[in-house]
Backbone as a ProteinNet text record, in pm:
[ID]
protein_1_A
[PRIMARY]
XXXXXXXXXXXXXXXXXXXXXXXXXXXXXXXXXXXXXXXXXXXXXXXXXXXXXXXXXXXXXXXXXXXXXXXXXXXXXXXXXXXXXXXXXXXXXXXXXXXXXXXXXXXXXXXXXXXXXXXXXXXXXXXXXXXXXXXXXXXXXXXXXXXXXXXXXXXXXXXXXXXXXXXXXXXXXXXXXXXXXXXXXXXXXXXXXXXXXXXXXXXXXXXXXXXXXXXXXXXXXXXXXXXXXXXXXXXXXXXXXXXXXXXXXXXXXXXXXXXXXXXXXXXXXXXXXXXXXXXXXXXXXXXXXXXXXXXXXXXXXXXXXXXXXXXXXX
[TERTIARY]
7797.2	7767.8	7877.4	7900.4	8005.7	7960.4	8055.4	8026.4	7919	7923	7824.9	7684.2	7673.6	7542.2	7491.7	7583.9	7544.3	7493.8	7565	7522.4	7385.6	7363.2	7233.5	7120.3	7149.8	7046.6	7012.2	7115.2	7092.6	7017.4	7058.7	6993.8	6848.1	6822.6	6685	6595.3	6647.3	6567.4	6542.2	6646.7	6631.4	6532.2	6537.1	6443.5	6299.7	6280.9	6146.1	6095.4	6183.9	6143.9	6109	6190.2	6161.5	6028.9	5998.3	5871.6	5753	5768.5	5660.8	5636.5	5739.5	5727.2	5716.7	5681	5677.6	5566.7	5469.1	5359.9	5400.6	5518.1	5562.1	5629.9	5631.3	5707.3	5854.9	5921.4	6058.6	6151.2	6138.8	6227.8	6211.8	6087.2	6063.2	6107.4	6086.2	6125.5	6276.9	6351.1	6496.8	6549.1	6484.2	6525.5	6497.3	6385.6	6347.9	6440.5	6488.7	6570.6	6718.7	6759.6	6899.6	6987.3	7093.6	7188.3	7122.4	7014.6	6947	7036.4	7103.1	7187.2	7303	7363.8	7474.3	7425.9	7312	7255.1	7225.3	7167.3	7135.1	7261.6	7364	7489	7554.3	7551.1	7610	7536.3	7404.3	7326	7352.1	7359.4	7380.7	7517	7617.4	7751.7	7763.4	7670	7680.3	7637.3	7554	7503.8	7482.1	7479.4	7458.3	7310.5	7222.3	7079.5	7033.2	6924.1	6871.9	6825.2	6815.6	6769.6	6626.5	6545.4	6406.3	6395	6492.4	6488.3	6530.9	6604.8	6649.1	6555.7	6504.6	6425.8	6280.1	6243.1	6109.5	6102.3	5986.3	5975	5981.8	6013.3	6027.8	5904.8	5784.9	5663.4	5655.5	5690	5686.5	5793.8	5911.7	6018.4	5981	5918.3	5874.5	5767.8	5678.3	5575.6	5638.1	5744.9	5814	5877.6	5934	5992.4	5885.5	5769.3	5660.8	5620.7	5605.5	5562.2	5668.2	5797.5	5904.3	5916.8	5884.4	5900.6	5766.2	5664.7	5536	5466	5480.4	5411.6	5474.8	5586.4	5658.2	5568.8	5488.1	5399.7	5466.6	5588.7	5661.3	5809.9	5893.5	6035.5	6109.6	6041.3	6106.6	6199.5	6183.1	6268.1	6416.3	6459	6600.3	6651.6	6561.9	6603	6629.5	6552.3	6563.3	6653.9	6704.3	6787.7	6913.4	6975.3	7096.9	7068.4	6956.5	6921.9	6898.7	6832.9	6808.5	6938.9	7030.9	7158.7	7237	7232	7299.2	7237.4	7104	7036.8	7071.3	7072.4	7108	7251.9	7342.2	7482	7496.6	7422.2	7427.6	7371.9	7263.3	7204.8	7299.6	7365.9	7460.9	7580.3	7621.7	7735.5	7701.5	7577.3	7535.8	7517.1	7443.1	7415.3	7538.7	7638.7	7760.3	7862.6	7837.9	7933.6	7930.9	8043.9	8053.8	7958.8	7942.2	7852.9	7709.8	7663.6	7526.9	7508.4	7605.2	7592.3	7590.5	7672.7	7674.1	7539.8	7485.4	7356	7246.8	7252.1	7150.3	7153.1	7271.9	7281.3	7236.1	7248.6	7214.4	7066.6	7002.9	6863.8	6770.8	6784.2	6694.3	6699.7	6813.9	6823.1	6738.4	6704.3	6622.2	6472.6	6435.2	6293.1	6212.4	6259.7	6180.5	6157.7	6258.8	6240.9	6133.3	6131.5	6029.3	5891	5878.9	5748.9	5693.1	5778.9	5734.2	5697.8	5784	5758.7	5631.8	5605	5486	5359.1	5353	5237	5220.6	5332.3	5327.7	5279.4	5333.4	5294.9	5148.7	5099.3	4958.6	4866.5	4897.1	4812.6	4828.5	4951.6	4972.5	4892.9	4899.5	4825.1	4674.6	4626.6	4483.4	4441.4	4525.9	4493.2	4483.1	4575.1	4569.3	4445.7	4408.3	4290.8	4162.1	4152.7	4030.1	4025.8	4140.9	4146.4	4233.2	4211.5	4303.1	4316.5	4209.9	4218.8	4269.5	4302.7	4352.3	4503.3	4558.2	4704.2	4754.8	4802.2	4851.6	5003.8	5066.3	5211.7	5265.3	5395.5	5453.7	5444.7	5456	5440.9	5306	5208.3	5075.7	5083	4992.7	4984.3	4904.9	4967.6	4893.8	4796.9	4798.8	4711.9	4581.6	4559.2	4433.1	4367.6	4235.2	4163.3	4205.4	4222.6	4265	4403.9	4496.4	4632.6	4638.9	4558.9	4556.6	4503.8	4402.4	4349.1	4455.3	4530.7	4636.3	4743.8	4781.5	4884.4	4836	4711.4	4656	4649.5	4607.2	4599.8	4737.5	4839.2	4975.2	5027.1	5001.5	5045.5	4980.3	4848.7	4778.5	4828.8	4853.7	4900.4	5040.4	5126.9	5263.3	5260.4	5178.7	5167.6	5118.1	5014.3	4963.2	5064.2	5139.6	5240.4	5352.2	5394.7	5500.4	5453.1	5330.9	5277.1	5268.8	5226.4	5219.5	5358.5	5458.2	5593.9	5648.7	5621.2	5667.4	5597.5	5469.5	5397.7	5459	5490.3	5551.3	5691.1	5763.4	5899.1	5897.2	5793.8	5783.1	5758.9	5717.6	5697.1	5824.2	5938.6	6071.4	6084.8	6028.4	6044	5956.3	5871.7	5786.9	5656.2	5669.7	5552.7	5469.1	5339.7	5251	5256.3	5208	5207.6	5114.4	5015	4924.7	4996.9	5083.8	5158.4	5257.3	5324.5	5418.8	5345.8	5232.3	5153.3	5104.1	5069.3	5026.4	5136.6	5260.1	5373.3	5387.2	5375.8	5385.8	5267.7	5149.3	5028.4	5037.3	5107.7	5124.4	5239.5	5351.8	5472.7	5454.9	5400.2	5392.4	5301.3	5174.6	5092.3	5147.2	5206.1	5259.7	5374.8	5466.3	5578.7	5532.2	5432.9	5378.6	5314.2	5241.2	5178.7	5283.5	5392.1	5498.7	5563.8	5584.7	5648.8	5563.2	5431.8	5343.7	5331.9	5391.4	5380	5500	5480.1	5593.2	5655.5	5786.8	5854.2	5832.9	5863.7	5851.5	5711.6	5654.6	5526.6	5543.8	5451.7	5468.3	5463.9	5384.3	5373.7	5500.8	5584.9	5707.4	5829.2	5812.9	5926.5	5949.8	6076	6114.4	6150.6	6063.9	6085.2	6201	6249.4	6364.7	6324	6413.1	6380.8	6357.3	6261	6232.3	6132.7	6094.6	5998.2	5896.2	5815.9	5720.4	5603.1	5542.6	5423.4	5300.5	5309.9	5198.6	5197.7	5078.7	5062.9	4990.5	5044.3	4986.8	4980.1	5086.8	5101.9	4996	4938.6	4838.7	4865.3	4833.3	4856.1	4761.8	4809.2	4727.7	4655.2	4522.4	4443.5	4350.1	4334.9	4248.7	4286.8	4245.5	4269.2	4136.3	4098.1	3972.4	4002.4	3996.9	4027.5	3908	3938.6	3837.8	3879.5	3779.3	3807.9	3841.2	3886.4	3926.8	3810.4	3686.2	3571	3507.1	3577.1	3529.7	3438.9	3422.1	3336.6	3416.8	3364.8	3437.1	3436.7	3547.9	3562.7	3555.4	3504.8	3492.5	3567.2	3620.2	3684.4	3811.4	3890.1	4015.1	4128	4201.7	4314.5	4442.7	4522.5	4645.4	4766.1	4872.2	4996.6	5113.3	5228.6	5345.5	5424.5	5542.3	5622.5	5673.8	5672	5717.2	5602.3	5479.3	5363.9	5312.9	5358.5	5310.5	5187	5089.8	4969.7	5007.2	4945.4	4969.2	4867.6	4913.8	4824.7	4858.1	4761.1	4776.2	4752.5	4775.1	4752.6	4660.5	4533.6	4442.6	4415.2	4431.3	4403.2	4502.3	4620.1	4716.3	4665.2	4562.7	4509.6	4366.9	4329.4	4198.7	4084.3	4112	4007.4	3988.9	3864.7	3832.7	3794.6	3855.6	3835.3	3771.1	3668.7	3606.3	3658.8	3744.8	3804.3	3713.5	3721.9	3651.4	3721.4	3644.5	3699.3	3702.7	3820.6	3836.9	3782.6	3787.2	3733.7	3811.2	3940.2	4020.5	4004.6	3914.7	3889.8	3981.9	4074	4167.9	4116.8	4142.1	4097.3	4178	4109.7	4175.5	4206.4	4331.8	4367.7	4405.6	4415.6	4456.5	4344.1	4218.8	4104.2	4051.6	4047.3	4012.2	3888.9	3812.3	3835.8	3799.5	3866.7	3839.8	3709.8	3636	3513.8	3551.9	3532.1	3586.1	3482.4	3503.9	3427	3524	3485.7	3569.7	3557.4	3638.4	3638.5	3504.2	3428.3	3297.4	3186.4	3219.5	3120.5	3062.7	3093	3039.8	3114.8	3045.1	3104.2	3193.8	3308.9	3400.5	3352.4	3319.3	3264.8	3377.4	3363	3467.3	3480.1	3598.8	3616.9	3568.2	3546.7	3512.9	3642.3	3650.6	3773.7	3743.4	3845.4	3834.6	3904.4	3830.6	3885.6	3942.1	4066.7	4121.8	4039.8	4015.3	3937.3	4013.5	3938.5	4001.2	4054.7	4170.8	4231.5	4154.4	4162.6	4089.1	4142	4266.8	4326.9	4407.3	4395.2	4469.7	4605.9	4637.5	4766.5	4869.5	4993.9	5098.4	5104.4	5149.7	5155.6	5236.9	5349.3	5433.5	5361	5288.2	5215.2	5103.4	5028.8	4919.8	4972.1	5084.7	5143.1	5187	5243.4	5290.3	5175.4	5057.8	4943.1	4876.4	4875.5	4811.4	4891.6	5024.4	5110.3	5195	5140.3	5219.3	5334.9	5446.3	5560.5	5525.8	5582.6	5552.1	5606	5531.5	5576	5686.4	5776.5	5885.7	5837.8
342.3	229.4	219.1	95.2	77.1	128.9	133.5	192.5	116.4	-16.5	-95.9	-74.1	-71.4	-47.5	91.5	189.6	326.6	336.1	274.6	279.9	215.9	102.2	33.9	118.9	183.4	266.9	385.5	450.4	565.4	522.9	412.3	366.6	330.4	263	224.5	344.6	441.5	560	642.4	658.4	735.1	668.5	535.4	463.9	482.9	482.4	501.5	642.6	742.8	880.4	894.3	835.4	842.6	776.3	667.6	599.2	687.3	766.1	854.2	967.3	999.9	1108	1055	929.6	867.2	923.9	993.9	1047.5	1174.5	1229.4	1351.7	1320.2	1414.5	1394.3	1371.1	1293	1253.6	1374	1473.5	1589.1	1664.9	1684	1755.4	1672.3	1539.8	1453	1452.9	1447.8	1447	1581.4	1691.6	1822.1	1832.8	1774.5	1779.1	1695.1	1583.4	1489.8	1501.9	1613.6	1632.1	1623.7	1545.5	1527.2	1468.1	1394.1	1337.2	1239.7	1149.4	1049.3	1114.5	1216.5	1284.6	1350.3	1410	1475.1	1372.9	1260.4	1157	1096.8	1079.4	1021.7	1112.4	1243.4	1337	1332.3	1324.8	1317.8	1186.7	1077.2	947.2	937.7	1006.5	1002.6	1085.7	1178	1266.5	1199	1099.4	1034.6	887.3	808.6	665.2	628.1	724.9	694.8	675.4	602.2	580.4	710.8	710.6	828.8	865.2	766.3	795.1	876.3	860.8	938.7	1082.4	1109.4	1245.6	1316.1	1243.3	1303.9	1261.1	1163.5	1108.2	998.5	939.6	832.2	890.8	808.8	859.6	931.9	887	953	1096.5	1115.9	1251.4	1339.6	1283.5	1360.2	1401.2	1309.9	1341.7	1450.6	1445.2	1549	1684.6	1686.4	1812	1868	1780.3	1827.7	1888.3	1824.3	1878.7	2017.4	2028.7	2156.1	2264.2	2228.1	2326	2380.5	2297.9	2338.4	2360.1	2397.7	2434.1	2320.1	2198.9	2084.8	2035.8	2093.2	2050.3	2053.1	2160	2171.1	2240.9	2296.3	2362	2337.9	2362.7	2333.1	2433	2495	2590.1	2525.9	2397.5	2341.5	2362.2	2360.9	2374.2	2512.6	2614.1	2746.4	2747.9	2664.6	2666.4	2556.8	2470.3	2360.3	2412.8	2516.4	2570.9	2631.8	2701.1	2760.9	2653	2546.4	2437.9	2372.4	2354.1	2292.3	2381.1	2513.9	2604.4	2598.1	2591.7	2581.5	2451.3	2342.8	2214	2214.4	2279	2284.1	2363	2473.2	2551.7	2472.2	2401.3	2320	2210.4	2146.4	2039.6	2097.3	2219.1	2280.5	2305.1	2346.7	2372.3	2242.5	2149.5	2023.6	1935.4	1961.8	1881.5	1935.4	2052	2109.7	2035.5	2041.3	1974.1	2037	2168.5	2235.9	2187.6	2180.3	2134.9	1991.6	1906	1767	1755.8	1838.8	1834.1	1879.7	1988.2	2036.5	1935.1	1875.3	1777.3	1655.6	1615.5	1502.5	1538	1666.3	1707.7	1739.3	1787.4	1829.4	1716.6	1591.4	1486.3	1467.6	1498.7	1484.4	1587.8	1697.7	1801.9	1777.5	1675.4	1651.1	1628.8	1546.5	1530.1	1661.4	1749.7	1879.4	1961.7	1956.1	2028.8	1971.2	1840	1780.1	1835.2	1845.5	1899.2	2046.4	2123.2	2265.6	2289.5	2204.5	2221.1	2209.9	2112.9	2099.6	2217.8	2267.2	2383.1	2508	2533.7	2652.3	2647.5	2528.8	2517.1	2561.9	2522.2	2561.1	2709.9	2761.9	2904.7	2989.6	2955.3	3031.4	3021.9	2902.8	2885.9	2964.3	2967.3	3040.7	3190.1	3243.5	3386.5	3416.3	3323.2	3344.4	3345.8	3257.2	3245.3	3341.5	3380.7	3467.1	3588.4	3650.4	3754.2	3873	3909.8	4029.7	4001.2	3877.3	3844.7	3831.8	3834.2	3833	3690	3649.5	3514.6	3518.4	3425.2	3420.7	3293.8	3292.7	3172	3049.6	3071.6	2962	2980.2	2893.4	2910.9	2904.3	2978.1	2977.9	2856.6	2759.3	2638.9	2663.1	2780.7	2809.5	2875.6	2889.1	2941.1	2835.4	2846.8	2747.8	2753.5	2877.6	2890.3	2836.8	2865.5	2813.9	2663.3	2604.2	2457.9	2393	2455	2401.8	2410	2519.4	2533.8	2426.2	2397.2	2295.5	2158.7	2124.2	1994.3	1987.6	2097.6	2100.2	2087.8	2148.9	2139.9	1997.3	1928.2	1788.8	1703.1	1720.6	1642.3	1677.1	1806.5	1847.8	1796	1795.4	1744.2	1594.7	1519.3	1374.8	1350.1	1425.2	1408.7	1449.5	1556.4	1601.6	1499.2	1439.3	1337.6	1216.8	1174.5	1059.8	1093.1	1216.1	1256.2	1258.2	1305.6	1307.8	1168.3	1076.3	937.6	874.6	906.6	852.5	903.7	1034.5	1090.7	1034.8	1007.4	953.4	813	737.6	601.9	602.1	715.8	727.5	771.9	752.9	781.1	927	1015.8	1158.4	1213.8	1131.4	1180.7	1236.1	1339.8	1401.9	1469	1462.8	1523.8	1675.1	1742.8	1889	1941.6	1863.7	1907.8	1916.4	1819	1822.1	1937.7	1962.5	2074.7	2207.6	2220.5	2343.6	2358.6	2247	2253	2299.8	2258.3	2304.7	2456.8	2510.4	2655.7	2724.4	2666.2	2724.7	2728.9	2634.1	2632.2	2722.5	2715.5	2787.5	2938.3	2990.1	3135.7	3200.7	3156.4	3219.3	3196	3077.8	3050.3	3142	3164.8	3254.2	3398.8	3439.1	3574.5	3591.2	3488.9	3495.7	3505.7	3429	3435.5	3573.3	3631.3	3761.9	3870.9	3851.4	3952.3	3941.3	3838.4	3817.3	3875.3	3904.8	3936.6	3806	3798.2	3669.5	3604.5	3669.4	3598.7	3609.3	3501.1	3509.5	3574.8	3663.4	3738.2	3648.4	3537.5	3452.2	3372.2	3358.9	3280.7	3367.1	3500.2	3588.8	3609.7	3615.6	3648.1	3795.9	3877.1	4021.4	4064.5	3977.6	4011.2	4084.4	4093.8	4162.2	4309.5	4362.3	4504.5	4540.4	4444.4	4471.7	4359.3	4340.5	4229.6	4255.4	4148.4	4157.8	4119.9	4129.9	4090.7	4179.4	4194.6	4269.7	4179	4167.9	4080.3	3936.9	3892.6	3754.3	3715.2	3809.8	3779.5	3866.9	3819.8	3901.5	4021.3	4128.8	4249	4241.1	4229	4216	4333.8	4422.3	4538.8	4641.8	4765.8	4874	4945.4	4962.2	5026.2	5156.6	5271.1	5398.7	5448.2	5508.6	5566.7	5709.2	5792	5926.4	5920.3	6031.1	6032.1	6008.3	6034.4	6010.7	5875.2	5787.2	5650.1	5626.4	5720.7	5701.2	5639.1	5531.4	5470.9	5563.4	5568.4	5653	5567.8	5627.8	5559.9	5641.1	5570.4	5637.4	5710.1	5654.1	5717.1	5669.6	5762.4	5729.8	5736.8	5628.8	5621	5617.9	5691	5697.8	5681.2	5635	5620	5750.6	5746.3	5867	5927.1	5847.9	5896.4	5934.2	5933.5	5968.7	5856	5733.8	5619.8	5559	5511.1	5449.7	5332.4	5327.6	5219.9	5109.9	4996.5	4889.2	4760.5	4670.2	4538.5	4432	4306.8	4193	4092.6	4127.3	4033.7	3907.3	3914.3	3795.2	3683.1	3716.5	3612.3	3522.9	3568.3	3491.6	3445.6	3437.4	3383.3	3480.4	3609.1	3710.2	3783.6	3798.4	3865	4009.9	4103.6	4245.6	4313	4396.1	4477.1	4619.7	4660.3	4793.1	4897.2	5018.5	5132	5167.1	5195.3	5229.1	5380.7	5432.6	5576.1	5620.7	5752.9	5807.6	5760.6	5727.4	5679.2	5530.5	5465.7	5323.2	5231.3	5287	5206.3	5187.4	5069.2	5047	5130.6	5181.4	5257.5	5158.6	5111.1	5003.8	5053.7	5186.7	5239.3	5314.8	5287.8	5348.3	5250.6	5294.3	5205.2	5257	5162.4	5017.7	4951.7	4840.7	4765.6	4688.5	4678.3	4598.1	4455.7	4361.1	4227	4119.3	4005	3883.2	3768.2	3672.7	3555.8	3457.7	3352.2	3253.2	3183.8	3172.7	3107.5	3201.4	3327	3423	3513	3486.8	3569.6	3701.9	3806.8	3940	3952.1	4013.4	4036.5	4159.6	4143.2	4252.7	4319.1	4448.3	4516.9	4457	4459	4403.8	4502.1	4451.2	4536.2	4589.4	4719.4	4781.1	4868.4	4890.1	4977.5	5108.8	5219.2	5350.9	5411.2	5455.7	5519	5641.3	5662.9	5781.6	5910	6016.7	6146.2	6203.3	6269.6	6327.2	6450.4	6482.7	6598	6727.6	6730.9	6852.8	6817.5	6898.6	6874.5	6938.2	7008.3	7074.2	6978.6	6994.9	6912.2	6934.8	6834.4	6847.4	6966.7	6994	7105.7	7236.6	7252.7	7375.8	7394.8	7285.1	7293.9	7334.2	7279.2	7310	7455	7506.5	7645	7743.3	7706.8	7796.8	7791.6	7672.3	7660.5	7730.6	7737.5	7799.5	7904.5	8025.8	8125.8	8171.5	8209.9	8254.2	8382.8	8400.1	8522.4	8644.3	8752.2	8877.8	8940	9005.1	9064.7	9183.7
-1799	-1886.4	-1992.4	-2043.2	-2142.8	-2278.5	-2372.6	-2504.2	-2578.6	-2572	-2645.5	-2591.2	-2459.6	-2397.5	-2432.5	-2431.8	-2463.6	-2606.6	-2700.2	-2840.8	-2859.5	-2791.9	-2805.2	-2747.8	-2633.3	-2571.5	-2659.3	-2717.4	-2804.7	-2930.7	-2990	-3113.3	-3089	-2977	-2947.7	-2921.2	-2846	-2814.9	-2941.7	-3025.9	-3148.7	-3243.7	-3252.1	-3338.9	-3291.1	-3158.6	-3105.7	-3134.4	-3125.1	-3154.9	-3302.2	-3388.4	-3532.1	-3564.9	-3495	-3520.5	-3480.9	-3375.8	-3333.7	-3433.6	-3514.1	-3611.7	-3754.2	-3768.3	-3900.9	-3989.8	-3931.1	-4011.3	-4086	-4055.2	-4120.4	-4254.1	-4347.6	-4471.1	-4438.6	-4522.7	-4493.7	-4479	-4567.4	-4560.9	-4427.9	-4386	-4261.6	-4141.2	-4150.1	-4039.4	-4021.9	-4133.3	-4123.5	-4070	-4110.7	-4058.6	-3909.3	-3868.4	-3728.1	-3641.7	-3694.3	-3616.6	-3650.7	-3705.2	-3740.2	-3614.7	-3624.3	-3513.8	-3389.8	-3405.5	-3288.8	-3214.7	-3287.5	-3222.7	-3146	-3207.1	-3137.9	-3008.7	-3016.5	-2897.5	-2788.2	-2827	-2727.6	-2668	-2751	-2701.5	-2596.6	-2620.4	-2523.8	-2390.9	-2396.6	-2272.9	-2200.2	-2273.4	-2211	-2144.4	-2198.4	-2140	-2012.5	-1992.1	-1876	-1747.7	-1753.9	-1632.5	-1660.8	-1553.9	-1568	-1575.9	-1553	-1555.8	-1699.9	-1719.9	-1855.6	-1919.1	-2050.3	-2121.4	-2084.1	-2054.3	-2019.2	-1891	-1799	-1675.7	-1697.7	-1805.3	-1834.8	-1933.3	-2030.5	-2137.8	-2138	-2053.9	-2062.5	-2167.1	-2185.2	-2284	-2424.9	-2525.1	-2662.8	-2715.3	-2676.3	-2724.5	-2673.6	-2545.3	-2489.5	-2553.6	-2577.2	-2639.5	-2781.3	-2855.1	-2990.7	-2989.7	-2889.1	-2879.2	-2849.4	-2768.4	-2740.9	-2867.7	-2950.5	-3076.3	-3167.3	-3172.7	-3254.8	-3204.4	-3073	-3016.3	-3035	-3016.2	-3027.5	-3169	-3267.6	-3406.8	-3475.6	-3397.4	-3455.9	-3524.2	-3473.8	-3531.9	-3659.8	-3701.1	-3821.3	-3943.2	-3954.3	-4070	-4187.2	-4164.2	-4271.9	-4251.7	-4351.4	-4337.5	-4249.8	-4152.9	-4063.7	-3962	-3924.1	-3820.7	-3847.6	-3971.8	-3999.7	-3956	-3956.2	-3911.2	-3761.7	-3684.7	-3539.4	-3486.4	-3572.2	-3524.1	-3456.6	-3512	-3452.9	-3314.6	-3302	-3172.6	-3068.5	-3109.9	-3015	-2973.4	-3066.3	-3030.5	-2934.5	-2956.6	-2864.1	-2724.9	-2721.2	-2591.9	-2521.8	-2598	-2538.8	-2490.1	-2564.3	-2522	-2391.9	-2380.1	-2255.8	-2139.1	-2164.5	-2058.2	-2014	-2109.5	-2074.1	-1998.5	-2034.4	-1964.5	-1817.9	-1792.2	-1653.8	-1577.5	-1638.3	-1568.9	-1557.2	-1637.3	-1627.9	-1530.6	-1471	-1376.7	-1244	-1172.3	-1043.3	-941.5	-948.6	-854.6	-870.6	-994.3	-1019.6	-971	-997.7	-954.5	-802.9	-735.2	-588.9	-531.6	-589.8	-542.7	-572.7	-690.7	-729.6	-637.6	-593.8	-502.8	-361.2	-324.6	-188.5	-173.3	-280.4	-271.9	-225.3	-273.4	-223.6	-72.9	-9.6	134.6	207.5	140.1	201.1	183.6	108.7	83.7	211.8	307.9	431.1	505	506.6	572.3	500.1	367.9	293.1	320	334	364.5	494.8	595.5	725	710.8	642.7	625.6	544.8	447.4	364.8	448.4	538.2	625.1	717.9	772.5	862	788.2	669.2	592.9	551	521.4	481.1	594.1	717.2	830.9	861.6	851.4	877	778.1	651.1	550.3	574.7	612.5	638.2	762.7	865.3	987.2	960.1	881	847.1	762.9	676.4	591.7	674.2	773.9	851.7	969.8	1022.5	1140.9	1112.6	997.7	951.9	1044.1	1118.8	1200.7	1341	1371.7	1503.9	1502.6	1621.7	1634.9	1626.2	1506.9	1484.3	1482.4	1549.2	1560.2	1493.7	1455.7	1395.1	1485.2	1617.6	1713.8	1781.6	1757.6	1818.3	1970.3	2034.2	2179.7	2225.2	2290.4	2331.1	2445.1	2506.7	2620.1	2577.3	2446.7	2395.4	2308.3	2295	2214.7	2068.1	2015.2	1875.7	1853.1	1944.8	1930.7	1939.7	2027.3	2040	1913	1853.1	1726.3	1617.2	1614	1513.9	1531.9	1655.2	1679.9	1634	1667.4	1624.4	1471.5	1408.6	1262.1	1200	1261.3	1207.8	1214.2	1324.8	1337.4	1229.5	1210.8	1108.4	968	942.3	810.1	781.4	881.7	861.8	831.4	905.1	878.8	736.6	695.8	560.1	454.8	480.7	384.5	369.2	479.1	471.7	392.7	415.5	339.5	191.2	159.7	19.6	-43	31.9	-20.3	-46.5	43.4	22.8	-96.9	-114.6	-230.5	-360.3	-364.4	-484.7	-506.9	-398.2	-410.9	-468.6	-438.3	-492.6	-642.4	-694.4	-839.2	-909.3	-840.4	-896.9	-939.9	-857.4	-882.3	-992	-1055.8	-1164.2	-1106.4	-1024	-963.5	-1071.9	-1056.1	-1153.6	-1141.6	-1244.7	-1242.6	-1135.4	-1098.4	-992.3	-859	-832.1	-707.1	-704.4	-815.1	-821	-805.5	-870.5	-856.4	-713	-648.9	-509.6	-417.1	-444.1	-363.3	-370.6	-491.2	-507.4	-439.3	-451.9	-393	-241.4	-181.1	-35.4	7	-65.8	-23.3	-29.6	-138.3	-155.2	-50.7	-34.6	70.4	210.4	234.7	367.2	403.3	310	336.1	350.7	272.1	286.3	423.5	469.1	601.2	711	698.9	799.2	800.9	682.7	676.5	739.6	744.1	801.8	952.6	1011.5	1156	1227.8	1356.6	1441.8	1486	1483.2	1499.7	1635.7	1748.8	1875.3	1933	1984.3	2052.6	2188.6	2223.8	2348.5	2470	2462	2580.5	2603.6	2497.7	2512.3	2540.2	2543.2	2565.2	2713.3	2751.3	2886.9	2890	2948	2944.9	3032.1	3120.9	3202.8	3328.1	3426.5	3551	3528.7	3604.7	3596.4	3487.7	3399.8	3293.1	3287.3	3392.8	3394.6	3301.9	3251.9	3167.9	3249.9	3379.4	3464.1	3588.2	3646.3	3770.2	3868.4	3988.3	4090.2	4038.3	3971.7	3924.8	3822.9	3750.8	3648.8	3527.3	3405.5	3285	3281.3	3223.7	3207.1	3073.6	3077.7	2955.2	2933	3032.5	3017.2	3123.2	3103	3197.8	3220.3	3350	3385.9	3460.8	3394.3	3461	3543.7	3658.1	3746.5	3782.3	3812.6	3861.9	4010.1	4066.4	4206.6	4301.9	4257.1	4343.4	4319.3	4242.7	4227	4109.9	4019.2	3902.7	3788.5	3725.9	3612.7	3491.8	3422.4	3304.6	3178.4	3073.2	2944	2838.2	2736.6	2624	2660.7	2753.2	2795.8	2705.3	2644.4	2557.5	2639.6	2636.2	2713.9	2621	2662.3	2586.3	2683.1	2629.9	2714.8	2718.6	2782.3	2801.2	2670.6	2560.6	2430.7	2338.6	2391.9	2310.3	2223.4	2249	2171.4	2236.8	2157.2	2215.3	2305	2421.9	2517.3	2489.9	2437.8	2396.4	2471.1	2472.3	2533.6	2427.1	2465	2374	2440.9	2460.3	2527.4	2447.1	2313.5	2232.5	2260.7	2315.2	2350.3	2461.7	2534.4	2647.1	2620.5	2493.2	2457.1	2470.9	2481.2	2496.5	2363.6	2322.4	2196.7	2226.8	2157.6	2183.1	2062.2	2088.8	1984.5	1998.7	1907.7	1915.1	1850.4	1901.9	1841.2	1710.2	1606.8	1475.8	1460.5	1427.7	1410.5	1274.9	1252.6	1127.7	1006.2	1024	910.9	887.3	960.7	941.4	1019.1	1098.7	1175.2	1317.9	1378.2	1516.1	1615.1	1717.9	1825.3	1936.9	1941.1	2033.5	2171.6	2192.3	2323	2392.2	2355.5	2423.3	2526.6	2652.8	2762.8	2836	2896.4	2899.4	2766.9	2736.2	2614.1	2627.9	2518.5	2515.6	2475.3	2566.4	2546.1	2573	2508	2534.7	2552.9	2636.1	2661.2	2546.3	2552.2	2444.2	2430.4	2541.2	2534	2490.7	2458.6	2412.2	2519.1	2646.5	2754.3	2761.5	2803.2	2810.5	2933	2916.3	3027.8	3103.2	3232.3	3312.1	3390.8	3421.2	3499.6	3638.6	3694.5	3829.7	3935.7	4054.1	4167.1	4228.2	4240.3	4288.3	4409.3	4491.3	4607.3	4576.9	4579.2	4548.9	4677.6	4677.8	4799.1	4838	4968.8	5011.3	4983.5	4949.7	4924.1	5053.3	5050.9	5170.3	5215.2	5346.5	5399.6	5344.1	5314	5259	5135.7	5035	4912.4	4916.6	5025.6	5035.4	5091.5	5057.1	5115.7	5265.3	5343.1	5488.9	5532.6	5468.3	5508.4	5491	5382.4	5356.8	5457	5491.2	5587.9	5724.1	5765.5	5895.7	5904.1	5795.4	5795.9	5803.8	5745.5	5751.2	5888	5950.9	6083.6	6190.4	6178.2	6277.4	6207.2	6183.2	6114.2	6203.1	6145.2	6224.2	6299.8	6423.2	6502.6	6433.1	6446.4	6385.5	6468.6	6413.2	6488	6570.8
[MASK]
++++++++++++++++++++++++++++++++++++++++++++++++++++++++++++++++++++++++++++++++++++++++++++++++++++++++++++++++++++++++++++++++++++++++++++++++++++++++++++++++++++++++++++++++++++++++++++++++++++++++++++++++++++++++++++++++++++++++++++++++++++++++++++++++++++++++++++++++++++++++++++++++++++++++++++++++++++++++++

């Protein structure tokens, strides 16, 4: 803006601020508004936007001055005027830098991405809150009822978040404190929920050749151990070659598992067979299996042959 326009804008804004503080004694009012015009002129020269977009309306600015100086009930403002000017100078130095201006111009372009992320984080945080003991992943499993509900909820939340963002944008960036507080309320729990998850969903991972996640073209959701004479075993603990508990992820396929709780309060996830129910609430029953018949002799064939035909004595 040209010099004449700038002077008129500064004079008008300063006059409005002084009018808002007209109820104060003259000495206190002058101490409170010391160097007001110079301060406004510096701010107006830094950007082409009106003073109201940088400082708010004169009534709000006057209220901030009252609050900053304790309501101007005593001549203390003159003690704090220097500190305020130093703070304002530091703020202008930062906001006047090329880096700050570049970031400020770029941030509005990221708003649509934040609107989408806000809707996604809201559903993730809600899913962890409602299904905290189940295996929830950043990418919901569309082949389970719970994952499908999460996907539908995410789509609805993203649409609502985008509409809310456009509504706030139409208010020229003057979002209410409730909206800003809501952003923090969504972002913090959502990011914490994401950090507590394992990143890749097991159903979307390609385990590669030689390491299949299925047997006989079907996922492994339970293990039913039997003895050699065909009797089913209960409470069998399984471990891998390194002594680590051998566990499955039946919840990835819509199966709900009730784990045995150990003395330390932790679930025993490697005790088989697992007690499970399907998504419709019905109990998962053991399959019918064929037990191989026991051999007539427990000795190796070579050993049996050597005993049946002992070598001739010399």
